[in-house]
Each structure stands twice: as C-alpha cells, then as structure tokens.
C-alpha positions as CSV (number, residue, x, y, z in Angstrom):
1,M,15.0,21.4,16.5
2,N,15.6,23.4,13.2
3,E,12.9,24.4,11.2
4,P,13.5,21.9,8.3
5,K,13.7,19.1,10.8
6,Q,10.3,20.3,12.6
7,M,8.8,20.2,9.2
8,Q,10.3,16.8,8.1
9,R,8.2,15.3,11.6
10,A,5.3,16.8,10.9
11,V,5.1,15.2,6.9
12,E,6.2,12.1,8.4
13,S,3.5,12.1,11.2
14,F,1.0,13.2,8.7
15,V,1.9,10.2,6.3
16,A,2.2,7.7,9.1
17,D,-1.2,8.3,10.9
18,V,-3.8,9.5,7.8
19,S,-2.0,6.6,5.9
20,V,-3.4,4.4,9.1
21,S,-6.6,5.9,8.8
22,M,-7.1,5.3,5.2
23,K,-6.0,2.1,5.1
24,D,-8.4,1.2,7.6
25,V,-10.9,2.9,5.5
26,V,-9.8,0.7,2.4
27,A,-10.0,-2.8,4.4
28,R,-13.8,-2.0,5.2
29,L,-14.3,-1.6,1.5
30,P,-13.2,-5.1,0.0
31,D,-13.6,-4.0,-3.9
32,V,-10.9,-1.2,-3.7
33,D,-6.9,-1.8,-3.8
34,G,-5.0,-0.5,-0.7
35,R,-1.4,-1.1,-2.0
36,Q,-0.9,2.4,-3.1
37,V,-2.3,3.9,0.3
38,E,1.0,5.8,1.7
39,R,1.6,6.9,-1.8
40,D,-1.8,8.4,-2.2
41,V,-1.2,10.3,1.4
42,T,2.2,11.3,0.5
43,S,0.7,13.0,-2.5
44,E,-2.2,14.7,-0.3
45,A,0.8,16.0,2.7
46,F,2.9,17.1,-0.9
47,N,-0.4,19.1,-2.5
48,L,-1.1,20.6,1.5
49,V,2.6,21.7,1.7
50,T,3.3,23.4,-1.9
51,A,-0.2,24.7,-1.7
52,L,0.7,26.8,1.4
53,I,4.5,27.7,0.2
54,D,2.4,29.1,-3.0
55,V,-0.2,31.4,-1.5
56,D,2.1,34.4,-1.0
57,R,4.3,33.7,-4.0
58,K,7.4,34.4,-2.1
59,H,8.8,30.8,-2.9
60,N,11.8,31.4,-1.0
61,D,14.9,29.3,-0.2
62,A,13.7,28.6,3.3
63,E,10.3,26.9,2.0
64,L,11.9,25.6,-0.9
65,W,14.7,23.4,1.1
66,G,12.3,22.7,3.8
67,L,10.0,21.0,0.9
68,I,13.2,19.3,-0.2
69,F,14.3,17.8,3.3
70,S,10.8,16.7,3.9
71,F,9.9,14.9,1.0
72,W,13.2,13.4,-0.8
73,R,13.0,10.4,0.9
74,L,9.7,9.7,0.2
75,M,9.9,10.8,-3.7
76,P,13.6,10.1,-3.9
77,K,13.1,9.7,-7.9
78,E,11.2,13.5,-7.9
79,L,13.2,15.6,-5.3
80,G,16.7,13.6,-4.6
81,A,18.5,15.9,-6.8
82,A,16.4,18.8,-6.8
83,K,18.0,22.3,-5.3
84,A,16.0,25.5,-4.8
85,D,16.8,26.8,-7.5
86,D,15.5,24.6,-9.8
87,L,12.0,24.2,-7.9
88,R,11.9,28.0,-8.3
89,R,12.9,27.8,-12.2
90,S,10.4,25.2,-12.7
91,D,6.3,25.5,-12.9
92,L,5.9,23.2,-9.7
93,L,4.6,26.0,-7.4
94,V,2.5,27.9,-10.0
95,G,-0.9,27.7,-9.2
96,R,-0.6,25.5,-6.4
97,A,-2.8,27.9,-3.8
98,A,-5.8,26.9,-5.7
99,W,-6.2,23.8,-3.9
100,L,-6.9,25.5,-0.5
101,D,-10.1,26.7,-2.0
102,Q,-12.3,23.8,-1.3
103,V,-12.4,20.8,1.2
104,P,-9.2,18.7,1.0
105,P,-10.6,15.5,-1.3
106,M,-8.8,12.7,1.3
107,L,-11.0,14.5,4.2
108,D,-14.2,14.1,2.1
109,V,-13.1,10.8,1.9
110,F,-12.7,10.4,5.4
111,C,-16.0,12.3,6.2
112,R,-17.9,9.8,4.0
113,A,-16.5,6.9,5.6
114,D,-17.0,8.1,9.1
115,K,-20.5,8.4,8.4
116,R,-20.9,5.1,7.0
117,F,-19.1,3.0,9.7
118,G,-18.9,5.2,12.5
119,T,-15.1,6.1,12.4
120,T,-13.4,9.2,13.3
121,H,-10.6,9.5,10.8
122,G,-12.0,12.6,9.7
123,R,-10.6,14.2,12.8
124,V,-7.4,12.9,12.6
125,Y,-6.9,14.3,9.3
126,Y,-8.0,17.6,11.0
127,D,-5.5,17.3,13.3
128,R,-2.4,16.0,11.2
129,A,-2.9,18.8,8.3
130,L,-3.3,21.7,11.1
131,H,0.0,20.1,12.4
132,L,1.8,20.6,9.2
133,A,0.1,23.8,7.8
134,F,1.4,25.4,11.4
135,T,4.7,23.8,10.9
136,V,5.1,25.0,6.9
137,A,4.2,28.5,8.2
138,A,7.1,28.2,10.8
139,L,9.3,28.2,8.0
140,D,9.2,32.1,7.4
141,A,10.9,33.9,10.4
142,S,7.6,36.2,10.1
143,P,4.7,34.3,8.4
144,S,2.9,36.0,5.9
145,R,-0.9,37.4,6.8
146,D,-1.7,35.5,3.6
147,E,-0.4,32.2,4.6
148,L,-2.5,32.6,7.9
149,Q,-5.6,33.7,6.4
150,A,-5.1,30.7,4.3
151,I,-4.4,28.3,7.4
152,D,-7.4,30.0,8.8
153,G,-9.8,29.0,5.4
154,L,-8.1,25.7,5.4
155,R,-9.5,24.8,9.2
156,T,-12.8,26.6,7.9
157,H,-13.2,24.3,5.2
158,M,-12.6,21.2,7.1
159,L,-14.7,22.1,10.3
160,E,-17.5,22.7,7.7
161,A,-16.9,19.4,6.6
162,L,-16.8,17.8,10.2
163,D,-19.4,19.7,11.2
164,G,-21.8,17.8,13.3
165,L,-20.0,14.4,12.5
166,V,-18.8,13.3,15.8
167,D,-22.5,13.9,17.3
168,R,-24.0,11.8,14.0
169,V,-21.3,9.0,14.8
170,K,-21.8,8.5,18.8
171,A,-26.0,8.5,17.7
172,I,-25.3,5.5,15.4
173,T,-23.0,3.6,17.1
174,G,-23.2,4.6,20.9
175,R,-19.5,5.5,21.0
176,I,-16.9,6.9,18.9
177,D,-14.5,4.5,17.2
178,V,-10.9,5.8,18.2
179,S,-9.5,2.2,18.9
180,R,-7.7,1.6,15.3
181,H,-6.1,5.0,15.5
182,P,-3.2,6.7,18.3
183,L,-4.8,10.0,17.8
184,R,-7.4,10.5,20.4
185,A,-7.8,14.3,21.1
186,M,-11.2,15.6,20.3
187,N,-11.0,18.7,21.2
188,G,-9.8,20.7,18.5
189,H,-6.1,20.5,19.2
190,A,-3.5,19.1,17.2
191,T,-2.2,15.8,19.1
192,T,1.2,14.2,19.8
193,S,2.0,11.1,17.4
194,A,4.0,7.9,18.1
195,H,6.4,9.7,15.6
196,G,6.6,12.7,18.1
197,G,5.5,15.4,15.4
198,P,3.2,18.1,16.6
199,G,0.1,17.4,-6.3
200,P,1.1,20.2,-8.3
201,P,-0.8,20.1,-11.8
202,H,-0.7,17.4,-14.0
203,G,2.7,17.3,-16.4
204,T,4.8,19.2,-13.5
205,S,8.4,18.6,-13.6
206,I,11.5,19.3,-11.3
207,L,14.2,20.1,-12.9
208,P,16.9,18.4,-13.0
209,C,14.9,15.3,-12.3
210,T,13.4,13.6,-15.3
211,T,10.5,11.9,-13.3
212,R,7.1,13.3,-13.0
213,I,5.5,14.0,-9.8
214,R,2.2,11.6,-9.5
215,T,-0.3,14.4,-7.9
216,S,-3.3,13.1,-8.5
217,P,-4.0,10.3,-6.3
218,P,-6.8,7.9,-7.4
219,Y,-9.7,9.2,-4.7
220,R,-12.6,8.4,-7.2
221,R,-11.9,4.7,-6.2
222,I,-12.5,5.1,-2.6
223,H,-14.7,7.9,-2.7
224,R,-17.5,6.3,-5.2
225,N,-17.4,3.3,-2.5
226,A,-16.8,4.8,0.7
227,G,-20.2,7.0,0.2
228,R,-22.3,3.9,-0.6
C-alpha cells in the first residue's frame, strides 16, 4: 500500500473512531447540539496533519499530495480542486506547527468527560492521534528529526493530560467503560479499528478554491458542559 493511501486510511480511522467517542460525550450532555460532530473531528484531524507537515517547513510534494488525497472527500469544496503547488503558494500551512505546542483541544474535552462519566474516550483519541501522526511522518522517505521530535512532544502532551485518568475512572466506577467503542487497547499502542487503519488560522484560503476551511470547531460548547 502506498503512503497516500495509508494516510487516507489513518485519517478515516481517526474521524470515524473519534467521532464515535465525541457523539457519546455529546449524548451525555443534552444541552449540546451534536449535529456537527463529524465536521468538528475532521477539523481536528486536519489541524493535526497540517501542524506536522509544517514542523520542518519543507512542505514537499509527498506531504501536500498526501494531505489532498486524504481530505478531499471529507472537504471537497476546500480541497477538491487543489494541487500541491496551490497549497504551497497559499498561506495554509503558515504557523500551523504551533498547534502542537499544547494539549489538543479535543483531547482536553475528552479528559474532562472521562473524569465526569467514567469513560475512556481520551485514550481512543490518544491511539488514533499517534497512529495518524506516525503515518504523516511516513510520507517522507526519511522523516526529519524535527518531525520525530514533534511527535514525541505531542505524545508527551497527551500522556500528561491522561496521567492517572484511567486509575481515577476505575476508582469511581469500578471498571473501565469501553463498551461504546471498538478500540480496547490500554497498553500505549495504537490498535486496528474496524476501518483497517493502523485548522489553519482563520481566513486561510486554498487557491484555486473559493471557499474557506472552517478550522475553529466550537469546542467551547462541549468543553463548558463536559467539565461541570
């Protein structure tokens, strides 16, 4: 299987599996509108991928075509007509690496929900995000030191957010609730999903597309309720 196809499957696995988790969180919060969940999760995957591509500032053809190949079905208006040179000439990737400097916003939502409800959705996010991150790095024949360090930094941020969470959930509920999700591994390694797979700044446009990518999912509405 070639790298763009692997990346497409990793993106699809992230969107499918994390969407299941987010839908469960939203279902537990009746005041939250969950109609945009898959759109929000797609934006999260896009943010992660573009941040990793921007880390070494190479923005090479393999990375850009991998991005287009993986997201054009999910974001046809934004990427359906784009080519690698279009992305390179745009400001799409400028400053995107900064997204990796903190705990991913959606993981923070999951951690708050896990503490409140005794679920393990944060671990689902961790598995899928690491799988996707290493798949992005594999687009390069020889991943750069900067890319590998960025992935290690992402892993550290996520583990810090998850630190002790599983033990707290066990103490509260007496068990780990994974019945709502197909991912069951709790050993630190990515698992295989049912799908087989191991936001740029506001105002960013992709030439020649005329629409703009919505890259700031309304996490506040979920974050505010999940932490109550």
